[in-house]
C-alpha positions in Angstrom: 53.9 135.5 52.4 50.2 136.2 51.9 48.6 139.2 53.7 46.1 138.4 56.4 42.5 138.1 55.3 40.3 141.2 55.8 36.8 140.3 56.9 33.9 141.6 54.8 31.6 144.3 56.3 29.2 142.6 58.8 31.3 139.4 58.8 33.0 138.4 62.1 36.8 137.9 62.0 38.1 134.4 62.5 41.2 135.6 64.3 41.0 136.3 68.1 41.3 139.9 69.2 44.7 140.9 70.6 45.0 140.6 74.4 44.3 143.8 76.4 47.2 144.6 78.7 47.5 147.3 81.3 49.8 150.2 80.4 53.3 149.6 81.5 54.5 151.9 84.3 57.6 153.8 83.7 60.7 152.1 84.9 61.7 155.2 86.9 58.4 155.1 88.8 58.7 151.4 89.6 62.3 152.0 90.7 61.4 154.9 92.9 58.7 152.9 94.6 61.1 150.1 95.3 63.6 152.5 96.9 61.0 154.0 99.3 60.9 151.1 101.7 64.8 150.9 102.2 64.8 154.7 102.6 62.0 154.5 105.2 63.7 151.8 107.3 66.5 154.1 108.6 64.0 156.7 109.6 61.9 154.1 111.4 64.9 152.8 113.2 65.9 156.3 114.2 62.4 156.9 115.6 62.5 153.6 117.6 65.9 154.6 119.0 64.5 158.0 120.0 61.6 156.2 121.8 64.2 154.0 123.6 66.1 157.1 124.8 62.8 158.7 126.0 61.9 155.4 127.8 65.2 155.3 129.6 64.9 158.9 130.6 61.4 158.3 131.9 62.6 155.6 134.2 64.8 158.0 136.1 62.4 161.0 136.4 60.3 161.2 139.5 60.1 162.3 143.1 61.7 159.1 144.5 65.4 158.9 144.4 66.1 156.4 141.6 69.3 157.1 139.8 71.8 155.0 137.9 74.3 155.4 140.7 71.9 154.1 143.3 71.0 151.1 141.1 74.6 150.2 140.5 75.2 150.6 144.3 72.5 148.0 144.9 70.2 150.3 146.9 67.2 148.0 147.7 64.7 150.9 148.0 65.8 152.2 144.6 65.5 148.8 142.9 62.0 148.3 144.4 60.7 151.6 143.1 62.4 150.9 139.7 60.7 147.5 139.2 57.4 148.2 140.9 56.7 151.7 139.5 59.1 153.1 136.9 59.3 150.1 134.5 55.6 149.3 134.6 54.8 153.0 134.0 57.1 153.3 131.0 55.8 150.1 129.5 52.2 151.2 129.9 53.0 154.6 128.3 54.5 152.8 125.3 51.7 150.3 124.9 49.0 152.8 125.3 50.6 155.3 123.0 51.1 152.7 120.3 47.6 151.2 120.6 45.6 154.4 120.7 47.4 155.9 117.7 46.8 152.7 115.6 43.2 152.6 116.8 42.8 156.2 115.5 44.2 155.2 112.1 41.7 152.2 111.9 38.9 154.5 113.0 39.7 157.0 110.2 39.7 154.2 107.6 36.4 152.9 108.9 34.7 156.3 108.8 36.6 157.3 105.7 37.5 160.6 107.3 40.9 161.8 108.7 39.4 163.9 111.5 37.9 161.2 113.7 39.3 159.0 116.4 37.9 157.1 119.4 37.7 160.2 121.6 35.8 162.2 119.0 33.2 159.7 117.9 31.8 158.6 121.3 33.8 155.4 121.7 35.7 156.6 124.8 32.6 158.1 126.3 30.7 154.9 125.7 33.5 152.9 127.4 33.3 155.2 130.4 29.5 154.7 130.6 30.1 151.0 130.6 32.6 151.2 133.4 30.1 153.4 135.4 27.3 150.9 134.9 29.3 147.9 136.1 30.6 150.0 139.0 27.1 150.9 140.1 25.6 147.4 139.7 28.6 145.4 140.9 30.8 147.6 143.1 33.4 144.9 143.6 33.8 144.0 139.9 37.1 142.7 138.7 39.2 144.6 136.2 38.4 141.9 133.6 34.6 142.4 134.1 35.0 146.2 133.8 37.0 145.8 130.6 34.5 143.4 129.1 31.6 145.7 129.9 33.5 148.7 128.7 34.3 146.9 125.4 30.6 146.1 124.8 29.5 149.7 125.4 32.4 151.1 123.3 31.4 148.8 120.4 27.8 149.9 120.7 28.8 153.6 120.7 31.1 153.2 117.7 28.5 151.2 115.8 25.9 153.9 116.6 28.3 156.5 115.2 28.9 154.5 112.0 25.1 154.0 111.6 24.5 157.7 111.9 27.3 158.4 109.5 25.7 156.2 106.8 22.5 158.2 107.0 24.2 161.6 106.6 23.2 163.0 103.2 26.6 164.6 102.6 29.9 163.2 103.9 31.5 166.6 104.5 35.0 166.4 105.9 34.2 168.7 108.8 30.7 167.5 109.4 31.7 164.0 110.3 33.9 164.9 113.4 31.3 167.4 114.4 28.6 164.7 114.5 31.0 162.4 116.5 31.7 165.1 119.0 28.0 165.8 119.5 27.3 162.1 120.0 30.1 161.9 122.5 28.8 164.9 124.3 25.4 163.4 124.7 26.8 160.1 126.0 29.1 162.0 128.3 26.2 164.1 129.7 24.2 160.9 130.5 27.3 159.4 132.2 27.9 162.6 134.2 24.2 162.6 135.3 24.3 159.1 136.7 27.7 159.6 138.2 26.4 162.7 140.0 23.3 160.8 141.3 25.5 157.9 142.6 28.3 160.2 144.0 30.9 158.8 141.5 31.9 162.1 139.8 35.4 161.9 141.2 35.8 158.3 140.0 34.5 159.3 136.6 37.0 162.1 136.3 39.8 159.6 136.8 38.6 157.7 133.8 38.3 160.7 131.6 41.8 162.1 132.2 44.7 159.9 131.2 47.1 159.6 134.1 50.0 157.1 134.5 50.9 158.1 138.1 48.9 155.2 139.6 50.4 152.5 137.4 52.1 149.8 139.4 53.2 146.3 138.9 50.1 144.1 138.8 47.8 147.0 137.6 48.9 147.5 134.1 49.2 144.0 132.6 45.9 144.4 130.7 47.7 146.8 128.4 49.6 143.9 126.9 46.3 143.0 125.2 46.4 146.3 123.3 49.9 145.5 122.3 48.6 142.3 120.7 45.7 144.2 119.1 48.3 146.7 117.5 50.0 143.7 115.9 46.7 142.5 114.6 45.9 145.9 113.2 49.2 145.8 111.3 48.5 142.4 109.9 45.1 143.5 108.7 46.2 146.9 107.4 45.6 146.0 103.7 42.0 144.9 104.5 41.2 148.1 106.3 42.7 150.0 103.4 40.3 148.3 101.0 37.3 148.6 103.3 38.0 152.4 103.5 37.2 152.5 99.7 33.6 151.5 100.4 31.4 148.4 100.5 31.1 148.0 96.7 34.8 148.3 96.1 35.6 145.8 98.9 33.1 143.3 97.6 34.4 143.5 94.1 37.8 142.6 95.3 36.5 139.5 97.0 36.6 140.7 100.6 33.7 140.5 103.1 33.1 144.2 103.9 31.0 143.5 107.0 33.7 141.1 108.5 36.4 143.7 108.0 34.3 146.4 109.6 33.5 144.1 112.5 37.2 143.3 113.0 38.0 147.0 113.1 35.1 147.7 115.5 36.4 145.0 117.8 40.0 146.3 117.7 39.0 149.9 118.3 36.5 149.0 121.1 38.9 146.7 122.9 41.8 149.2 122.7 39.6 152.1 124.0 38.1 150.0 126.8 41.5 148.6 128.1 43.2 152.0 128.0 40.3 153.8 129.8 40.1 151.1 132.4 43.9 151.1 133.0 45.0 154.7 132.7 42.1 156.8 131.5 41.3 158.7 128.3 44.1 160.2 126.1 42.3 162.6 123.8 43.4 163.6 120.3 46.2 161.1 120.2 44.6 158.9 117.7 43.8 161.9 115.5 47.0 163.9 115.3 49.5 161.1 115.1 48.1 159.3 112.0 47.6 162.7 110.3 51.2 163.8 111.0 52.5 160.5 109.8 50.4 160.8 106.6 52.0 164.2 106.0 55.5 162.7 106.4 55.3 159.4 104.5 52.0 159.4 102.6 48.8 157.3 102.9 50.2 153.8 102.5 48.6 152.2 105.5 50.8 149.0 105.6 53.9 151.2 105.8 52.2 153.8 108.0 51.2 151.5 110.9 54.8 151.0 112.3 55.4 154.8 112.0 52.1 155.5 113.7 52.9 153.1 116.6 56.5 154.5 117.1 55.4 158.1 116.8 52.5 157.6 119.2 54.7 155.9 121.8 57.3 158.7 121.5 54.7 161.5 121.7 53.1 160.1 124.9 56.5 159.5 126.5 57.5 163.1 125.7 54.2 164.5 127.1 54.5 162.4 130.2 58.1 163.7 130.8 56.9 167.2 130.4 54.0 166.7 132.8 56.4 165.3 135.4 59.0 168.1 135.1 57.1 171.3 134.3 55.9 171.6 138.0 58.3 169.3 139.7 57.8 167.7 142.3 54.1 167.9 141.3 52.7 166.1 138.3 50.3 167.2 135.5 48.3 164.2 134.1 49.5 163.2 130.7 46.0 163.5 129.3 46.0 167.3 130.0 49.4 167.7 128.2 48.3 165.6 125.2 44.9 167.4 125.0 46.6 170.9 125.1 49.1 170.0 122.3 46.6 167.9 120.4 44.0 170.6 120.3 46.4 173.1 118.7 47.6 170.5 116.2 43.9 169.6 115.4 43.1 173.2 114.7 46.2 173.4 112.4 45.1 170.3 110.5 41.6 171.7 110.1 42.9 175.1 108.9 45.4 173.4 106.6 42.7 171.2 105.1 40.4 174.3 104.5 43.3 176.2 102.9 44.0 173.3 100.6 40.4 173.2 99.5 40.3 176.9 99.1 
């Protein structure tokens, strides 16, 4: 067998170059990644079961006498309270908790920062301003009109924050939420001024503090919209992950960066508007839940979305139960409980991030 010909210096070889292949991943690494999903499923199922237990407990907590014994006995008053108040309230808590948490995760991907969420970038404040505007101009406006107006204002406020974010010279981790909080403070000040001038401060406060005590059958059905948006967020999780890498990276992979960002903007704005119109603002929920889930299972967004939804629903259910029992028979709004716990966890995450960088 003759040896292959060696080209002369300066002469091109007639043989094609060997194909370039990506380095093979170790078999142990591939196997470990394949085992992560089956191992995660029991934990997710356990979390869903815990949410179900909290939901059942929530249905039997309250001032009205609704117990399992009275329901089995066929008490008409107990059954009426159960179907008109307790079931809608529990469903609204689950839907709102899931949706706001997922909206926070999407917002963090859009802003490329883990310390932002709709209530810290001016989205919720903009939605409240929209509701105030439509209330002043059209006092008898329907819930659908209020939701539509709040969505437009929320989208405008979120887009303004993203525009400001692009013009920042340095994308410091702590500077981004600070800018969002300042923007939200300005919008909130404008809203409070007009609410004061029109004698609607009390109404404004009901929008700014999440409270499920007024949820009844026929007044929570809009929240099913945010349930659908949560599913859409899960289906588009990979696109949001890619968009979080930047416009150039997204374009190189063949995705339309502006369309992905527009989809995220619509989802976050709609969720914020519907939740504010239906039950009020739930601060820090969309910030702490995605961060805690990230600490537990990592940053795989496709796998994290179900965990974020389950964890968010369970967290709001637990806070609502605490608010109904800590001063029984009086009730503390769930927004106050979530804000108290969320602010402590927010400080912990900030200090932990600073310690990791130090």
